[in-house]
C-alpha positions in Angstrom: 106.9 167.4 65.5 105.1 164.2 64.4 107.2 161.9 62.3 106.7 159.8 59.3 106.6 156.0 60.1 105.8 154.5 56.8 107.0 155.1 53.3 110.2 154.1 51.4 112.0 154.0 54.8 110.9 153.1 58.3 112.1 155.7 60.8 111.7 155.4 64.5 112.8 158.0 67.0 112.0 156.7 70.4 112.5 159.3 73.1 114.3 158.3 76.3 111.6 158.1 79.0 111.9 158.5 82.7 110.5 155.6 84.8 107.1 156.8 86.1 106.5 156.8 89.8 104.5 153.6 89.4 105.3 150.6 91.6 104.7 147.9 89.0 107.0 149.6 86.5 109.7 150.4 89.0 109.7 146.7 90.1 110.6 145.7 86.5 114.0 147.3 86.8 114.9 144.5 89.2 114.1 141.9 86.5 116.8 143.1 84.1 119.4 140.8 85.6 117.0 137.8 85.0 116.3 138.8 81.4 120.0 139.3 80.7 121.2 135.9 82.1 122.4 134.1 79.0 122.9 130.6 80.5 119.3 130.1 81.5 120.3 128.9 84.9 118.9 131.7 87.1 116.6 130.5 89.9 117.5 126.8 89.4 116.5 124.8 92.5 115.8 128.0 94.5 113.1 130.5 95.2 115.1 133.7 95.5 116.0 134.8 91.9 115.8 138.5 91.2 112.1 138.3 90.4 111.2 136.2 93.4 109.1 133.0 93.3 106.0 132.3 91.4 102.9 131.1 93.3 99.9 129.3 91.8 97.0 127.3 93.2 94.6 124.6 92.0 91.3 124.3 93.9 89.8 121.0 94.9 91.2 118.1 92.8 88.7 115.2 93.1 89.9 111.6 93.9 91.3 110.0 90.8 91.5 113.3 88.9 94.6 115.2 87.7 95.0 118.9 87.0 97.9 121.1 86.1 99.4 124.2 84.6 101.5 124.7 81.5 104.9 126.4 81.8 107.0 127.6 78.9 110.8 127.1 79.5 113.8 128.3 77.5 116.6 126.0 76.6 118.8 125.2 79.5 116.3 126.3 82.1 115.1 124.2 85.1 111.6 124.0 86.6 111.7 123.6 90.4 108.4 123.2 92.3 107.6 123.2 96.0 104.2 121.7 97.1 101.9 123.2 99.7 98.9 121.1 101.0 96.6 121.0 104.0 98.1 119.2 106.9 98.0 115.4 106.5 97.2 115.6 102.7 99.4 114.1 100.0 99.3 114.1 96.3 101.2 112.8 93.2 103.3 115.7 91.7 104.8 115.5 88.3 106.5 117.6 85.6 105.7 116.4 82.1 107.0 117.4 78.7 104.8 118.5 75.8 104.3 114.8 74.7 103.0 113.9 78.2 106.2 112.0 79.2 106.9 112.2 82.9 110.3 113.8 83.5 110.2 113.7 87.3 107.6 112.9 89.9 106.9 112.3 93.6 104.0 109.9 94.2 103.5 111.0 97.9 104.2 114.7 97.8 103.4 116.6 101.0 103.8 120.2 102.1 107.5 121.1 101.6 108.1 118.4 98.9 110.2 119.7 96.0 110.5 118.3 92.5 112.7 119.6 89.7 113.4 119.1 86.0 116.8 120.4 85.0 118.6 121.5 81.9 115.4 121.4 79.8 115.0 121.8 76.0 113.0 124.8 74.9 109.3 124.0 75.0 106.0 123.8 77.0 106.0 121.7 80.2 103.2 120.8 82.6 103.3 120.9 86.3 100.8 118.1 87.1 99.0 117.0 90.3 97.0 113.8 90.6 94.9 112.9 93.6 95.4 109.2 94.3 94.6 109.3 98.1 90.9 110.1 98.2 89.0 113.2 99.2 89.3 116.5 97.2 92.7 118.2 97.7 93.6 121.8 97.1 97.1 122.4 96.0 99.2 125.6 96.3 102.7 125.4 94.8 105.7 127.7 94.4 108.1 127.5 91.5 111.2 129.3 90.4 111.1 132.4 88.2 111.6 131.6 84.5 112.6 133.8 81.6 109.1 133.6 80.2 107.7 135.0 83.4 110.0 138.0 83.2 108.9 138.7 79.6 105.2 138.5 80.3 105.7 140.6 83.4 107.2 143.4 81.4 104.5 143.4 78.8 101.7 143.0 81.4 103.0 145.8 83.7 103.2 148.2 80.8 99.8 147.2 79.6 98.3 147.7 83.1 100.1 151.0 83.5 98.7 152.3 80.2 95.2 151.2 81.2 95.4 152.8 84.6 96.6 156.0 83.0 93.5 156.1 80.8 95.2 155.5 77.4 92.6 154.8 74.7 92.8 153.4 71.2 92.5 156.0 68.5 91.4 154.3 65.3 93.7 154.3 62.3 92.1 153.4 58.9 94.0 150.6 57.2 94.4 152.7 54.0 96.5 155.1 56.0 99.3 152.6 55.6 99.4 153.0 51.8 101.4 156.1 51.4 102.7 157.0 54.9 101.2 158.0 58.2 102.0 160.9 60.5 102.2 159.6 64.1 102.8 161.1 67.5 105.8 160.6 69.8 105.2 158.3 72.8 105.1 161.2 75.2 102.4 162.9 73.0 100.3 159.7 73.1 100.5 159.7 76.9 99.6 163.4 77.1 96.8 163.0 74.7 95.6 159.7 76.3 95.1 158.2 72.8 97.2 156.0 70.5 96.6 154.2 67.2 98.2 150.8 66.6 101.6 152.3 65.5 101.7 154.8 68.3 100.8 152.2 70.9 103.5 149.9 69.6 106.1 152.6 69.8 104.9 153.7 73.3 105.4 150.1 74.6 108.7 149.8 72.7 109.9 153.0 74.4 109.2 151.5 77.8 110.8 148.2 76.9 113.9 150.0 75.7 114.0 152.2 78.8 114.2 149.0 80.9 117.1 147.7 78.8 115.3 144.8 77.1 115.0 144.1 73.4 111.8 145.4 71.7 110.6 144.7 68.2 107.9 146.4 66.1 105.8 143.9 64.0 104.1 145.4 61.0 101.8 144.1 58.3 101.1 146.5 55.5 98.6 144.1 54.0 96.6 144.0 57.2 97.1 147.7 58.0 98.2 146.9 61.5 101.2 146.9 63.8 101.9 145.7 67.3 104.9 145.4 69.7 106.9 142.4 70.8 109.8 141.6 73.1 112.6 139.1 72.6 112.5 136.5 75.3 116.3 136.9 75.8 119.0 139.1 74.4 119.4 138.1 70.7 116.7 135.4 71.0 114.7 134.5 67.9 111.6 133.9 70.1 109.4 137.0 70.4 106.5 137.5 72.8 104.1 140.1 71.4 101.2 142.1 72.9 98.3 143.8 71.2 98.3 147.5 72.4 95.0 148.6 70.8 92.9 146.7 73.4 94.3 148.6 76.4 91.0 150.3 77.1 88.9 147.2 76.3 87.9 145.7 79.6 87.2 142.4 77.9 90.9 142.0 77.5 93.4 141.4 80.3 97.1 141.7 79.6 97.3 138.0 79.3 94.6 137.8 76.7 96.1 140.8 74.8 99.3 138.7 74.6 97.4 135.6 73.4 95.6 137.7 70.8 98.9 139.1 69.5 100.3 135.6 69.3 97.3 134.7 67.1 97.9 137.7 64.9 101.6 136.8 64.6 100.8 133.2 63.7 98.3 134.3 61.1 100.7 136.8 59.5 103.9 134.8 59.6 102.8 131.1 59.7 99.5 131.4 57.8 97.8 129.6 60.7 94.2 129.2 59.5 92.6 129.1 63.0 94.6 132.2 64.0 93.5 134.0 60.9 89.9 133.1 61.5 90.1 134.2 65.1 91.6 137.6 64.4 90.0 138.3 61.0 93.5 138.9 59.6 95.3 137.6 56.5 98.6 135.9 55.9 101.3 138.4 55.0 104.6 136.9 53.8 106.0 140.4 53.8 105.5 141.0 57.5 108.1 143.3 58.9 109.9 142.5 62.2 111.8 145.6 63.1 114.3 145.3 65.8 114.7 148.6 67.8 118.3 147.7 68.9 119.3 147.1 65.3 118.0 150.5 64.4 120.1 152.0 67.2 123.2 150.3 65.8 122.4 151.8 62.4 122.4 155.2 63.8 118.7 155.8 64.2 118.7 157.4 67.7 116.2 158.9 70.1 114.6 162.1 68.8 115.8 165.1 70.9 113.1 166.5 73.1 
């Protein structure tokens, strides 16, 4: 039976799913220990946390030029970087905070050089490389696995699984939010290979709950739209969302679907003018952020199959 999602009450019955025989999704089960670590200290100074190490590369950096990558860190986390260069090359390696202040650096980094910034405040940091020795240098580096990596991996893996399974967006008119909307269970969305925004959000939330992490449903009645998010740690106030309606739109990757949902969230909640213009949405001070784990504690349990 389909179930009523909107009205005087908000009822969610997320069925218990079985992990599909899909390598990307099965790998996520190993990340639960990382997600659940409350001290933010996992992976510090090493490259063997449960999720492994994160590799990135920057192609030829010209003499006198600097390039880098932004990395979000949670409070208490550390960023540890190991540099890889061609034999004989050296480069200046830095970790900077959001204000551009250098936290740590090595002016003559070579292959195997490590730098680390420990016990950080929550924020965006930049791993920065400057070529001060002439000739273009290509840099590959490894860094430890951070909580943000785990969150984006969950959302990206579910997004990629849904895309590879052929799930398509089934349009839901905004006026359907006015007096209630009958929607399908997540397993029915999979079987029918179609989902509107609410169904897609609930499908993703079912997967997130299945893996033991904290999912939220974000709803704007004013905009007639909903999407899913994931708390970046148990009980965290920071939510990473993803837009599920673009699963079958090849112009969107999982990363751009996350960025688009962040823009939607910033428009709805923070009234960010640029975000509202980009998404075509409107500020909604009555945006709902519905925590699935809270619903469970209130006795709203998975619907029997």
